[in-house]
N, C-alpha and C positions, 0 to 999 in steps of 0.2 A: 439463530443462524447456525448452519452446519459448517464445520471447518472446510475451507475452500482454498483453491490456488489463486483464483482471480476474483476481483470485485468490480462490478459494473453498475453505473447509474444509467438507467434507460429512459429517463424523463428529464429533458433539459430544464424544466421548471424546478425540479428538485435540486439540481446542480446550482442553478441561479439563486434559489432561496436559501439554501444551506451554506453555500460557499461564497458567492458573490456578495451576499448581504451580511452574513454573520462572520466572515473571516477577513483577514488581512492578507493580501497577496504579497508574496515574498520572492519574486523572481521567477524565471522560467523563460521558455521560448514561445513561439507562436501557438503551438498546439499542446505544449506541456507546461503546466504552471504549478508553483508551490503555494499552498495556502497554510497560514498559521491560524490555529484555533484561538479564540480570544474570549473576553468576558461576555460578549453578545451571544456567543455560542454556548458558553457555560450556563447562561440564564435559561436555556431550554431544559436544563436538567437540575432544577432547584432542589429536588428531593435527594440529589447526590452531592450536596454541598461539601460533604466531608471528602469527596473524591475530585473536587474541582481541579486540583493540580494535574490530574491525569489528562484532563481536557486541555488545560493551559500549557502543558508540556509537549503536546502532540502537534503534528502537522501532516499535511497530505501532499502527495504529488498526484496531479490529475492530468491525464492525457486525453485528448479529444480525437474521436474518430468520426469522419464524415464518409458518406457513400463513396466519394471519389478517392479517399485515402485508405479505405478498408481493404484488407486482404480478402481473397475470394472466400475463404472459410468463414471469416467474420461476416461478410455481406450475406452469405447463405444462412448463417445462424440467426441474424436479425434482419430478415428481408423487408420488414415494414418500417425500419428506422432509417432516418436520414442522418442522424447524429447520435452518438452515445459516448460515455466517458468511462475510463478505467482508472481505479484509484489504488494507491498504496500508502501505508502509514509510515512516518519517520519521526524521530525525535526533533522537537523544535530547536534544541540547542545545536543540532547538526546542519540546520538549513543553510547557513552561510557557506559551508563546505560542499554540501550536496548540490547547491544551485550553480556551482561553477561548471558542472558537467550536464550534458543532456541525457537524461535517463529515459529509456523507453521499455515497455514490456516486451519480453521475448515473444515471438509469434507462436511458439509452442505453448501448450496448456500447462506450463510449469508454475506460473505466477511470479516468476523471477523478473526483475527489472535489470537492465544491463546498459553499460556505456562501453562501446567497442573501442573507444580511443584511449582508455586508460591502459597503462603499461602492462598490467596483468590480465586485461580483458575481464575485469571484475564484474561480477553481478553486484547489485546494490547491497545485499546483506553481507557479502564478503568485504566490500569497501568499508562499510560501517564498522565491522569487527576488526579488520586488519589494519586499515589505514587510519581510521578515525579513533578507534579505541586503542590502537597501538599493540594489538595482540597478533603475533605471527602464528597463524594456524596453518598456513598453506604448505603443510608438509604432507607427504604421502601418508595416507591412513587416517586422516582427520576430516570431519565434515562440520558444517554449521547446521544445527537443528532449530527450526521455528517451534518454540515450546508449546504455543497454543494451537499449532498446526495450521494457522492461517499464513500462507506463504507471502501474502501481500503485507503482512505486519512486520516491518523491518526496524522496529524500535529495539534499542540495545537490550532492554530487559526481556525481550522475547527471543533473543538469539543466544544459543548455547553451543559451545564447542564440545564435540564428543568424537570418539573414535568412529571410523567408518564402519567397523564391525558392529558396534553398539547401535549406531544409527540404522544400519541395515536390518536390525532385529525389531525396530519399532513398527508396529502395525499401523500403516497409513491408509488402509483400505476404506476407512470411513470418510476420507477427504473427497469432496466433490470437485469438479473442474471449475465451477464458477458459482458465485452468489450474485444475485441481481437485486438492486434497489429500484423498486417501481413506484413507491409511495412514500409519503411522509412517515407513515408508521414503520415501514422497512428501515428508514433512516434512523428513527428513534431506537429501534431494536438493535441496529448495528452498533450505535454508539454505546448503548447500555451493555451489550453482550461482549463487546471486544475492548473498547477503551475504558469503560467504567467497571469492568468485571474484577 
């Protein structure tokens, strides 16, 4: 997979087989749910048994788009789909805190997830670092960098505070707008290349 801002599942069967069957649901709203990865999920990657903790410590927020709820841009981008899903990764240990709020992807192609009701209008990665990790970075001149360049990966180990100046010097031209999971093979590659790397 190439580093990307957003991650989509474009086949409902993949979402059902990999999440509804292999995961435990852990809260959410009608269209946005949190899934915790578990032993059944880890069994799909027996050759990575030394990295099983990486799977067991991860969780996903998944939001569902239907034709009726899609923005015009999204409907135009996927004209043949009636439903698809957008994902982001979080730390399992933070699920109880994150599920208290309704997180949604920003409509722009940034890959950031946001809850507009929080006092600081936090994006998800800012909430994880500032409120949950207890690090006050919201000072002028600092940014949070996604170390692996996947903006949808909001696990603490992937978030790094740095000066805005240093952040601005990072070449992000290799990041594409979106990665798409269209098959079981895509799903396997995604887990291996991002969670198990």
